[in-house]
N, CA and C atoms as an extended XYZ file, in Angstrom:
477
Properties=species:S:1:pos:R:3:atomname:S:1:resname:S:1:resid:I:1 pbc="F F F"
N        -8.349      -14.810      -81.621 N   MET     1
C        -8.241      -13.980      -80.442 CA  MET     1
C        -8.853      -14.701      -79.221 C   MET     1
N        -8.217      -14.600      -78.132 N   ILE     2
C        -8.689      -15.266      -76.907 CA  ILE     2
C        -9.504      -14.318      -76.092 C   ILE     2
N       -10.655      -14.748      -75.732 N   GLN     3
C       -11.539      -13.946      -74.889 CA  GLN     3
C       -11.433      -14.452      -73.416 C   GLN     3
N       -11.283      -13.471      -72.484 N   ILE     4
C       -11.155      -13.800      -71.086 CA  ILE     4
C       -12.452      -13.442      -70.421 C   ILE     4
N       -13.062      -14.398      -69.819 N   LEU     5
C       -14.298      -14.187      -69.059 CA  LEU     5
C       -13.972      -13.767      -67.611 C   LEU     5
N       -14.533      -12.793      -67.177 N   ARG     6
C       -14.410      -12.372      -65.754 CA  ARG     6
C       -15.744      -12.618      -65.050 C   ARG     6
N       -15.652      -13.591      -64.213 N   ILE     7
C       -16.841      -13.925      -63.439 CA  ILE     7
C       -16.583      -13.686      -61.973 C   ILE     7
N       -17.476      -12.868      -61.353 N   GLY     8
C       -17.367      -12.684      -59.889 CA  GLY     8
C       -16.245      -11.754      -59.473 C   GLY     8
N       -15.840      -10.809      -60.312 N   THR     9
C       -14.730       -9.860      -59.963 CA  THR     9
C       -15.137       -8.729      -59.073 C   THR     9
N       -16.418       -8.496      -59.053 N   CYS    10
C       -16.870       -7.367      -58.235 CA  CYS    10
C       -17.356       -7.857      -56.867 C   CYS    10
N       -16.595       -7.501      -55.798 N   ARG    11
C       -16.976       -7.896      -54.477 CA  ARG    11
C       -17.621       -6.739      -53.731 C   ARG    11
N       -18.724       -7.047      -53.087 N   ALA    12
C       -19.456       -5.915      -52.456 CA  ALA    12
C       -19.358       -6.008      -50.929 C   ALA    12
N       -18.883       -7.093      -50.290 N   GLY    13
C       -18.897       -7.302      -48.887 CA  GLY    13
C       -17.690       -8.014      -48.351 C   GLY    13
N       -17.797       -8.472      -47.130 N   PHE    14
C       -16.697       -9.233      -46.530 CA  PHE    14
C       -17.009      -10.736      -46.564 C   PHE    14
N       -15.965      -11.564      -46.599 N   THR    15
C       -16.186      -12.978      -46.555 CA  THR    15
C       -16.460      -13.369      -45.093 C   THR    15
N       -16.973      -14.533      -44.938 N   LEU    16
C       -17.222      -15.075      -43.588 CA  LEU    16
C       -15.921      -15.216      -42.810 C   LEU    16
N       -14.890      -15.630      -43.442 N   ILE    17
C       -13.577      -15.777      -42.773 CA  ILE    17
C       -13.123      -14.438      -42.227 C   ILE    17
N       -13.216      -13.361      -43.050 N   GLU    18
C       -12.775      -12.060      -42.564 CA  GLU    18
C       -13.547      -11.559      -41.357 C   GLU    18
N       -14.877      -11.787      -41.386 N   LEU    19
C       -15.697      -11.416      -40.252 CA  LEU    19
C       -15.349      -12.187      -38.994 C   LEU    19
N       -15.052      -13.442      -39.139 N   ILE    20
C       -14.681      -14.274      -37.972 CA  ILE    20
C       -13.405      -13.795      -37.385 C   ILE    20
N       -12.416      -13.484      -38.252 N   VAL    21
C       -11.089      -13.045      -37.735 CA  VAL    21
C       -11.246      -11.634      -37.039 C   VAL    21
N       -12.026      -10.768      -37.512 N   VAL    22
C       -12.263       -9.403      -36.873 CA  VAL    22
C       -12.965       -9.638      -35.582 C   VAL    22
N       -13.998      -10.465      -35.553 N   ILE    23
C       -14.769      -10.730      -34.281 CA  ILE    23
C       -13.839      -11.384      -33.207 C   ILE    23
N       -12.982      -12.243      -33.645 N   PHE    24
C       -12.048      -12.969      -32.785 CA  PHE    24
C       -11.048      -11.953      -32.144 C   PHE    24
N       -10.478      -11.065      -32.951 N   ILE    25
C        -9.527      -10.027      -32.487 CA  ILE    25
C       -10.205       -9.089      -31.503 C   ILE    25
N       -11.406       -8.674      -31.827 N   ILE    26
C       -12.125       -7.703      -30.869 CA  ILE    26
C       -12.414       -8.458      -29.551 C   ILE    26
N       -12.899       -9.708      -29.554 N   SER    27
C       -13.202      -10.440      -28.342 CA  SER    27
C       -11.959      -10.727      -27.517 C   SER    27
N       -10.840      -11.012      -28.184 N   LEU    28
C        -9.594      -11.275      -27.459 CA  LEU    28
C        -9.091       -9.942      -26.768 C   LEU    28
N        -9.192       -8.826      -27.449 N   THR    29
C        -8.856       -7.588      -26.897 CA  THR    29
C        -9.667       -7.201      -25.673 C   THR    29
N       -10.980       -7.447      -25.811 N   MET    30
C       -11.922       -7.144      -24.649 CA  MET    30
C       -11.619       -8.111      -23.479 C   MET    30
N       -11.259       -9.332      -23.747 N   ALA    31
C       -10.981      -10.287      -22.622 CA  ALA    31
C        -9.713       -9.895      -21.907 C   ALA    31
N        -8.810       -9.194      -22.525 N   VAL    32
C        -7.588       -8.783      -21.917 CA  VAL    32
C        -7.773       -7.512      -21.163 C   VAL    32
N        -8.507       -6.556      -21.757 N   ILE    33
C        -8.646       -5.182      -21.219 CA  ILE    33
C        -9.749       -5.118      -20.097 C   ILE    33
N       -10.844       -5.749      -20.251 N   MET    34
C       -11.974       -5.508      -19.345 CA  MET    34
C       -11.753       -5.870      -17.916 C   MET    34
N       -11.056       -6.961      -17.586 N   PRO    35
C       -10.842       -7.261      -16.116 CA  PRO    35
C       -10.096       -6.156      -15.415 C   PRO    35
N        -9.158       -5.474      -16.106 N   SER    36
C        -8.423       -4.399      -15.410 CA  SER    36
C        -9.263       -3.164      -15.235 C   SER    36
N       -10.342       -3.022      -15.916 N   LEU    37
C       -11.126       -1.762      -15.782 CA  LEU    37
C       -12.110       -1.934      -14.662 C   LEU    37
N       -12.589       -3.128      -14.273 N   TRP    38
C       -13.446       -3.313      -13.194 CA  TRP    38
C       -12.732       -4.031      -12.047 C   TRP    38
N       -12.510       -3.330      -11.005 N   SER    39
C       -11.932       -4.014       -9.890 CA  SER    39
C       -13.021       -4.477       -8.944 C   SER    39
N       -12.894       -5.622       -8.460 N   THR    40
C       -13.929       -6.192       -7.593 CA  THR    40
C       -13.681       -5.676       -6.175 C   THR    40
N       -14.640       -5.851       -5.361 N   GLU    41
C       -14.533       -5.403       -3.939 CA  GLU    41
C       -13.346       -6.157       -3.270 C   GLU    41
N       -13.126       -7.415       -3.626 N   ARG    42
C       -12.010       -8.208       -3.027 CA  ARG    42
C       -10.705       -7.585       -3.426 C   ARG    42
N       -10.585       -7.222       -4.770 N   ASP    43
C        -9.341       -6.626       -5.244 CA  ASP    43
C        -8.955       -5.333       -4.464 C   ASP    43
N        -9.904       -4.482       -4.268 N   THR    44
C        -9.709       -3.186       -3.626 CA  THR    44
C        -9.326       -3.458       -2.140 C   THR    44
N        -9.972       -4.390       -1.509 N   LEU    45
C        -9.702       -4.757       -0.121 CA  LEU    45
C        -8.352       -5.326        0.011 C   LEU    45
N        -7.979       -6.218       -0.907 N   LYS    46
C        -6.638       -6.883       -0.820 CA  LYS    46
C        -5.561       -5.886       -1.069 C   LYS    46
N        -5.795       -4.908       -1.971 N   THR    47
C        -4.799       -3.886       -2.243 CA  THR    47
C        -4.531       -3.069       -1.023 C   THR    47
N        -5.584       -2.700       -0.332 N   GLU    48
C        -5.495       -1.888        0.948 CA  GLU    48
C        -4.750       -2.705        2.026 C   GLU    48
N        -5.051       -3.975        2.117 N   ALA    49
C        -4.374       -4.786        3.065 CA  ALA    49
C        -2.855       -4.885        2.813 C   ALA    49
N        -2.585       -5.026        1.508 N   LYS    50
C        -1.142       -5.043        1.132 CA  LYS    50
C        -0.445       -3.764        1.437 C   LYS    50
N        -1.136       -2.642        1.226 N   ARG    51
C        -0.546       -1.305        1.546 CA  ARG    51
C        -0.266       -1.167        3.014 C   ARG    51
N        -1.249       -1.562        3.841 N   ILE    52
C        -1.026       -1.476        5.257 CA  ILE    52
C         0.076       -2.384        5.712 C   ILE    52
N         0.103       -3.568        5.163 N   SER    53
C         1.130       -4.524        5.499 CA  SER    53
C         2.519       -4.050        5.140 C   SER    53
N         2.711       -3.445        4.019 N   SER    54
C         4.021       -2.971        3.615 CA  SER    54
C         4.437       -1.759        4.463 C   SER    54
N         3.511       -0.891        4.844 N   VAL    55
C         3.837        0.248        5.680 CA  VAL    55
C         4.255       -0.226        7.086 C   VAL    55
N         3.581       -1.201        7.605 N   LEU    56
C         3.959       -1.787        8.924 CA  LEU    56
C         5.339       -2.282        8.938 C   LEU    56
N         5.718       -3.034        7.849 N   ARG    57
C         7.068       -3.562        7.697 CA  ARG    57
C         8.051       -2.438        7.582 C   ARG    57
N         7.686       -1.380        6.861 N   TYR    58
C         8.586       -0.226        6.657 CA  TYR    58
C         8.867        0.450        7.982 C   TYR    58
N         7.809        0.698        8.780 N   ILE    59
C         7.983        1.365       10.076 CA  ILE    59
C         8.868        0.536       10.961 C   ILE    59
N         8.655       -0.791       10.996 N   TYR    60
C         9.486       -1.691       11.832 CA  TYR    60
C        10.878       -1.611       11.390 C   TYR    60
N        11.232       -1.760       10.080 N   ASP    61
C        12.641       -1.722        9.647 CA  ASP    61
C        13.248       -0.356        9.906 C   ASP    61
N        12.519        0.733        9.748 N   GLU    62
C        13.119        2.064        9.922 CA  GLU    62
C        13.385        2.270       11.390 C   GLU    62
N        12.470        1.863       12.303 N   ALA    63
C        12.678        2.030       13.736 CA  ALA    63
C        13.860        1.265       14.175 C   ALA    63
N        14.021        0.070       13.771 N   ILE    64
C        15.145       -0.730       14.146 CA  ILE    64
C        16.447       -0.268       13.495 C   ILE    64
N        16.349        0.022       12.194 N   GLY    65
C        17.586        0.416       11.462 CA  GLY    65
C        18.086        1.736       11.884 C   GLY    65
N        17.254        2.769       12.192 N   LYS    66
C        17.674        4.059       12.530 CA  LYS    66
C        17.721        4.287       14.045 C   LYS    66
N        17.320        3.269       14.827 N   LYS    67
C        17.253        3.339       16.280 CA  LYS    67
C        16.481        4.579       16.700 C   LYS    67
N        15.263        4.756       16.089 N   GLN    68
C        14.396        5.857       16.430 CA  GLN    68
C        13.045        5.336       16.723 C   GLN    68
N        12.262        6.156       17.465 N   ALA    69
C        10.862        5.814       17.761 CA  ALA    69
C        10.002        6.294       16.631 C   ALA    69
N         9.113        5.420       16.244 N   TYR    70
C         7.999        5.773       15.237 CA  TYR    70
C         6.725        5.521       15.867 C   TYR    70
N         5.778        6.424       15.572 N   ILE    71
C         4.407        6.298       16.194 CA  ILE    71
C         3.456        5.993       15.073 C   ILE    71
N         2.727        4.843       15.219 N   LEU    72
C         1.688        4.468       14.302 CA  LEU    72
C         0.380        4.974       14.884 C   LEU    72
N        -0.372        5.715       14.099 N   ASN    73
C        -1.684        6.251       14.601 CA  ASN    73
C        -2.766        5.816       13.654 C   ASN    73
N        -3.760        5.100       14.152 N   ILE    74
C        -4.856        4.606       13.356 CA  ILE    74
C        -6.135        5.170       13.980 C   ILE    74
N        -6.851        6.003       13.108 N   ASN    75
C        -8.105        6.587       13.547 CA  ASN    75
C        -9.236        5.872       12.898 C   ASN    75
N        -9.958        5.095       13.658 N   LEU    76
C       -11.055        4.227       13.146 CA  LEU    76
C       -12.263        5.041       12.725 C   LEU    76
N       -12.534        6.157       13.403 N   ASP    77
C       -13.683        6.999       13.099 CA  ASP    77
C       -13.483        7.742       11.795 C   ASP    77
N       -12.329        8.195       11.529 N   LYS    78
C       -12.035        9.044       10.329 CA  LYS    78
C       -11.543        8.150        9.142 C   LYS    78
N       -11.381        6.861        9.425 N   GLU    79
C       -10.854        6.004        8.322 CA  GLU    79
C        -9.551        6.452        7.806 C   GLU    79
N        -8.665        6.835        8.674 N   SER    80
C        -7.296        7.318        8.309 CA  SER    80
C        -6.278        6.639        9.211 C   SER    80
N        -5.043        6.675        8.747 N   TRP    81
C        -3.935        6.129        9.559 CA  TRP    81
C        -2.691        6.772        9.032 C   TRP    81
N        -1.608        6.677        9.808 N   GLY    82
C        -0.372        7.235        9.405 CA  GLY    82
C         0.698        6.935       10.382 C   GLY    82
N         1.901        7.467       10.165 N   PHE    83
C         3.017        7.286       11.112 CA  PHE    83
C         3.826        8.511       11.109 C   PHE    83
N         4.634        8.661       12.202 N   GLU    84
C         5.535        9.792       12.276 CA  GLU    84
C         6.718        9.434       13.106 C   GLU    84
N         7.817       10.115       12.872 N   SER    85
C         9.074        9.996       13.612 CA  SER    85
C         9.622       11.441       13.726 C   SER    85
N        10.829       11.593       14.181 N   GLU    86
C        11.411       12.917       14.329 CA  GLU    86
C        11.559       13.584       12.967 C   GLU    86
N        11.861       12.838       11.891 N   LYS    87
C        12.096       13.398       10.625 CA  LYS    87
C        11.073       13.015        9.505 C   LYS    87
N        10.150       12.183        9.830 N   GLU    88
C         9.216       11.724        8.730 CA  GLU    88
C         7.841       11.702        9.288 C   GLU    88
N         6.931       12.035        8.392 N   PHE    89
C         5.510       12.027        8.684 CA  PHE    89
C         4.741       11.601        7.411 C   PHE    89
N         3.870       10.617        7.546 N   ARG    90
C         2.981       10.240        6.451 CA  ARG    90
C         1.570        9.905        6.968 C   ARG    90
N         0.665       10.302        6.179 N   SER    91
C        -0.759       10.117        6.488 CA  SER    91
C        -1.484        9.421        5.310 C   SER    91
N        -2.380        8.480        5.640 N   PHE    92
C        -3.119        7.767        4.542 CA  PHE    92
C        -4.569        7.809        4.842 C   PHE    92
N        -5.366        7.791        3.726 N   ARG    93
C        -6.784        7.606        3.879 CA  ARG    93
C        -7.123        6.228        3.345 C   ARG    93
N        -8.107        5.593        3.976 N   ILE    94
C        -8.560        4.254        3.490 CA  ILE    94
C        -9.258        4.503        2.161 C   ILE    94
N        -8.861        3.713        1.127 N   GLU    95
C        -9.371        3.885       -0.277 CA  GLU    95
C       -10.582        3.002       -0.557 C   GLU    95
N       -11.413        3.519       -1.411 N   GLY    96
C       -12.510        2.661       -2.016 CA  GLY    96
C       -13.510        2.031       -1.098 C   GLY    96
N       -14.050        2.742       -0.178 N   ASP    97
C       -15.068        2.202        0.705 CA  ASP    97
C       -14.629        1.076        1.618 C   ASP    97
N       -13.314        0.912        1.703 N   VAL    98
C       -12.778       -0.090        2.675 CA  VAL    98
C       -12.811        0.533        4.019 C   VAL    98
N       -13.172       -0.259        4.995 N   GLU    99
C       -13.159        0.211        6.396 CA  GLU    99
C       -12.361       -0.707        7.247 C   GLU    99
N       -11.763       -0.104        8.291 N   ILE   100
C       -11.041       -0.899        9.347 CA  ILE   100
C       -12.101       -1.340       10.284 C   ILE   100
N       -12.417       -2.620       10.353 N   ARG   101
C       -13.437       -3.090       11.171 CA  ARG   101
C       -13.093       -2.978       12.612 C   ARG   101
N       -11.897       -3.506       12.958 N   ASP   102
C       -11.344       -3.367       14.265 CA  ASP   102
C        -9.872       -3.673       14.293 C   ASP   102
N        -9.233       -3.351       15.460 N   ILE   103
C        -7.806       -3.556       15.656 CA  ILE   103
C        -7.730       -4.354       16.950 C   ILE   103
N        -6.911       -5.440       16.940 N   VAL   104
C        -6.730       -6.202       18.136 CA  VAL   104
C        -5.240       -6.067       18.589 C   VAL   104
N        -5.075       -5.543       19.817 N   VAL   105
C        -3.737       -5.379       20.395 CA  VAL   105
C        -3.884       -5.964       21.798 C   VAL   105
N        -3.017       -6.864       22.277 N   PRO   106
C        -3.213       -7.528       23.567 CA  PRO   106
C        -3.421       -6.534       24.723 C   PRO   106
N        -2.743       -5.444       24.775 N   SER   107
C        -2.937       -4.537       25.957 CA  SER   107
C        -4.206       -3.746       25.873 C   SER   107
N        -4.746       -3.539       24.697 N   LEU   108
C        -6.046       -2.751       24.447 CA  LEU   108
C        -7.232       -3.635       24.236 C   LEU   108
N        -7.065       -4.907       23.845 N   GLY   109
C        -8.082       -5.686       23.407 CA  GLY   109
C        -8.625       -5.366       22.068 C   GLY   109
N        -9.850       -5.658       21.743 N   GLU   110
C       -10.418       -5.378       20.446 CA  GLU   110
C       -10.992       -3.992       20.427 C   GLU   110
N       -10.456       -3.086       19.495 N   VAL   111
C       -10.907       -1.731       19.469 CA  VAL   111
C       -11.550       -1.455       18.081 C   VAL   111
N       -12.823       -1.003       18.147 N   SER   112
C       -13.539       -0.713       16.922 CA  SER   112
C       -13.936        0.708       16.687 C   SER   112
N       -13.674        1.583       17.631 N   THR   113
C       -13.937        2.989       17.477 CA  THR   113
C       -12.798        3.793       18.080 C   THR   113
N       -12.644        5.036       17.658 N   GLY   114
C       -11.649        5.867       18.290 CA  GLY   114
C       -10.291        5.828       17.621 C   GLY   114
N        -9.300        5.994       18.412 N   GLU   115
C        -7.919        6.112       17.911 CA  GLU   115
C        -7.040        5.147       18.603 C   GLU   115
N        -6.161        4.519       17.847 N   VAL   116
C        -5.166        3.552       18.424 CA  VAL   116
C        -3.760        4.106       18.096 C   VAL   116
N        -2.945        4.203       19.120 N   ILE   117
C        -1.623        4.726       18.911 CA  ILE   117
C        -0.643        3.620       19.393 C   ILE   117
N         0.301        3.223       18.450 N   ILE   118
C         1.242        2.212       18.789 CA  ILE   118
C         2.661        2.751       18.577 C   ILE   118
N         3.547        2.577       19.558 N   GLU   119
C         4.877        3.057       19.395 CA  GLU   119
C         5.807        1.913       18.937 C   GLU   119
N         6.647        2.226       17.901 N   PHE   120
C         7.603        1.288       17.419 CA  PHE   120
C         8.923        1.855       17.909 C   PHE   120
N         9.538        1.291       18.912 N   GLY   121
C        10.766        1.715       19.432 CA  GLY   121
C        11.969        1.146       18.672 C   GLY   121
N        13.203        1.368       19.134 N   PRO   122
C        14.372        0.867       18.488 CA  PRO   122
C        14.407       -0.717       18.428 C   PRO   122
N        13.609       -1.360       19.240 N   LEU   123
C        13.519       -2.808       19.137 CA  LEU   123
C        12.203       -3.251       18.572 C   LEU   123
N        11.445       -2.317       17.962 N   GLY   124
C        10.086       -2.658       17.355 CA  GLY   124
C         9.069       -2.396       18.356 C   GLY   124
N         7.815       -2.746       18.061 N   PRO   125
C         6.738       -2.578       19.050 CA  PRO   125
C         6.775       -3.672       20.086 C   PRO   125
N         6.094       -3.422       21.162 N   GLU   126
C         6.145       -4.424       22.282 CA  GLU   126
C         5.166       -5.510       22.136 C   GLU   126
N         4.171       -5.397       21.283 N   GLU   127
C         3.153       -6.420       21.117 CA  GLU   127
C         2.681       -6.545       19.712 C   GLU   127
N         2.086       -7.699       19.408 N   PRO   128
C         1.521       -7.921       18.033 CA  PRO   128
C         0.341       -7.047       17.775 C   PRO   128
N         0.029       -6.999       16.445 N   LEU   129
C        -1.095       -6.137       16.005 CA  LEU   129
C        -1.901       -6.868       14.994 C   LEU   129
N        -3.197       -6.862       15.084 N   ILE   130
C        -4.068       -7.488       14.094 CA  ILE   130
C        -5.127       -6.489       13.647 C   ILE   130
N        -5.155       -6.266       12.295 N   LEU   131
C        -6.140       -5.328       11.753 CA  LEU   131
C        -7.120       -6.147       10.902 C   LEU   131
N        -8.375       -5.811       11.102 N   HIS   132
C        -9.424       -6.515       10.288 CA  HIS   132
C       -10.079       -5.435        9.369 C   HIS   132
N        -9.954       -5.705        8.042 N   LEU   133
C       -10.499       -4.802        7.036 CA  LEU   133
C       -11.746       -5.392        6.439 C   LEU   133
N       -12.670       -4.513        6.015 N   ARG   134
C       -13.915       -4.976        5.451 CA  ARG   134
C       -14.387       -4.061        4.332 C   ARG   134
N       -14.952       -4.687        3.338 N   LYS   135
C       -15.636       -3.909        2.254 CA  LYS   135
C       -16.743       -4.770        1.806 C   LYS   135
N       -18.026       -4.294        2.060 N   GLY   136
C       -19.153       -5.076        1.746 CA  GLY   136
C       -19.194       -6.337        2.544 C   GLY   136
N       -19.211       -7.521        1.878 N   LYS   137
C       -19.261       -8.752        2.531 CA  LYS   137
C       -17.843       -9.425        2.614 C   LYS   137
N       -16.914       -8.828        1.969 N   SER   138
C       -15.490       -9.320        1.950 CA  SER   138
C       -14.726       -8.790        3.177 C   SER   138
N       -13.830       -9.648        3.703 N   GLU   139
C       -12.937       -9.188        4.842 CA  GLU   139
C       -11.589       -9.779        4.560 C   GLU   139
N       -10.643       -9.004        5.139 N   TYR   140
C        -9.245       -9.398        5.081 CA  TYR   140
C        -8.640       -9.131        6.486 C   TYR   140
N        -7.667       -9.897        6.882 N   THR   141
C        -6.984       -9.673        8.167 CA  THR   141
C        -5.502       -9.503        7.869 C   THR   141
N        -4.930       -8.478        8.524 N   VAL   142
C        -3.457       -8.201        8.461 CA  VAL   142
C        -2.935       -8.473        9.853 C   VAL   142
N        -2.001       -9.397        9.937 N   ILE   143
C        -1.387       -9.805       11.252 CA  ILE   143
C         0.039       -9.371       11.180 C   ILE   143
N         0.452       -8.470       12.155 N   PHE   144
C         1.792       -8.024       12.255 CA  PHE   144
C         2.478       -8.713       13.426 C   PHE   144
N         3.629       -9.379       13.169 N   ASN   145
C         4.364      -10.057       14.230 CA  ASN   145
C         5.424       -9.049       14.742 C   ASN   145
N         5.326       -8.698       15.964 N   HIS   146
C         6.176       -7.720       16.612 CA  HIS   146
C         7.614       -8.208       16.844 C   HIS   146
N         7.849       -9.544       16.818 N   LEU   147
C         9.168      -10.066       17.100 CA  LEU   147
C        10.082       -9.967       15.910 C   LEU   147
N         9.559      -10.189       14.698 N   ASN   148
C        10.411      -10.192       13.518 CA  ASN   148
C         9.977       -9.208       12.445 C   ASN   148
N         8.884       -8.443       12.651 N   GLY   149
C         8.430       -7.432       11.702 CA  GLY   149
C         7.754       -7.937       10.444 C   GLY   149
N         7.440       -9.212       10.507 N   ARG   150
C         6.707       -9.757        9.350 CA  ARG   150
C         5.198       -9.636        9.470 C   ARG   150
N         4.567       -9.542        8.253 N   THR   151
C         3.146       -9.448        8.266 CA  THR   151
C         2.577      -10.561        7.426 C   THR   151
N         1.396      -10.936        7.731 N   LYS   152
C         0.627      -11.968        6.956 CA  LYS   152
C        -0.742      -11.450        6.685 C   LYS   152
N        -1.214      -11.723        5.443 N   ILE   153
C        -2.528      -11.230        5.051 CA  ILE   153
C        -3.406      -12.499        4.839 C   ILE   153
N        -4.533      -12.551        5.451 N   TYR   154
C        -5.440      -13.630        5.347 CA  TYR   154
C        -6.850      -13.120        4.826 C   TYR   154
N        -7.388      -13.945        3.970 N   GLU   155
C        -8.744      -13.623        3.511 CA  GLU   155
C        -9.708      -14.097        4.587 C   GLU   155
N       -10.636      -13.209        4.975 N   GLY   156
C       -11.594      -13.518        6.048 CA  GLY   156
C       -11.200      -12.873        7.358 C   GLY   156
N       -11.984      -13.092        8.381 N   TYR   157
C       -11.784      -12.610        9.709 CA  TYR   157
C       -11.097      -13.592       10.561 C   TYR   157
N        -9.826      -13.487       10.851 N   THR   158
C        -9.158      -14.441       11.690 CA  THR   158
C        -8.322      -13.764       12.778 C   THR   158
N        -7.875      -14.558       13.709 N   PHE   159
C        -7.037      -14.085       14.809 CA  PHE   159
C        -5.708      -14.655       14.769 C   PHE   159
């Protein structure tokens, strides 16, 4: 008769390889998920600059395409802005502690308080527009070209 010896058949724990694989999977998952949970002040500021930029382009395109006047209204004291036309009205609040530091329009100069109203006629606005946004120590600049309706976003305070 043949006897079979069973040595080490009872396992009470995990092997080192199994632990390493589990730790690797957990750390890989955390590396992918965690950056999206914490937005930095620059990310919030850049997102707001992109939103303002896209709305400026939208107003320009709509005013020219529909041959209608649109009014852009920026209230620096209330940290809100919006636009309106005969058939459309939208209002926005500045998100995430972002503030509009100032607005530069050639006819008004540099405005840092109060309300700025700019008309977009059937040919677009009459002059360029520069908005400076700030959150903490980070700043972004949105420059709107009144001749072609394009916007550019720069990191930092520029003219």
